[in-house]
N, C-alpha and C positions, 0 to 999 in steps of 0.2 A: 593549444593541445589539451585534450581532455583525458589523459591517461592517469590511472591510479591503480595500485595493486588490487587484484581481484579479492584477496583475503580481507582487505579493509572495507570493501564495498558489499560483498556478498552477505546476504542474510538468509539462513536456511529456514525452510518452512514458511508458514503464514504468519501474519501479524497477530501476536498474542495480546493479552490484556496487560502484559507487563508494563508498568509505568515508565521504566527507563528506556523502553524500545522506541517510543515515538520521538523523544528528543534526539536519539541517535540517528534515526531515519531523517528527521528534519535537518540535522547537521550535514548529512550526506547530500540532501537536496540543495541546501544552501551552498555547499562546496561546488556542486555541479553547476548551478546557475551563475555563480560568480566567475567560473573559469571557462565555461562552454558557451561561446557566443552564438552557436548555431541552434541552441535550444530556444523554444518560445519565450517571449519576454514576460508572460504571466505565469507566476509560480502557482502550483496547485496548493490548496489548503489541506494540510494533513491533520486528520482528526481520527479519534477512535471510532470504530464501528458502533452504531447505535445498538445493534442486537448482539454484539460480541460473537461468541462461538456458535450461536444459534442461527446466524445469517444464512449459512449454506442449507441448513435444514428447512428454514422458512422458504427459501427460494425453491428447493426441491419439492416441497409440499405444494407450493403455488403452481409449479410446472405440472405436477401430477394431476391436480384438479383441472387445469386447463386442457390437458390431453385426455382426461377421463371425466367428461361431464356426467352429472348424476342422471 
């Protein structure tokens, strides 16, 4: 059974640059993979975003240029 209280699993908003956030998320992933046998056997690698908060802006700019060629 893979039940856990929603308050201990839910994380509001997006992943920030806070150093303590990644270990907390990794601990939750480890907990899920240990107890939930229906999940895939390969765990994802959890890392900080290379571009941080600019990732969405970079993606939006790329999409804009793709939709609006010069």
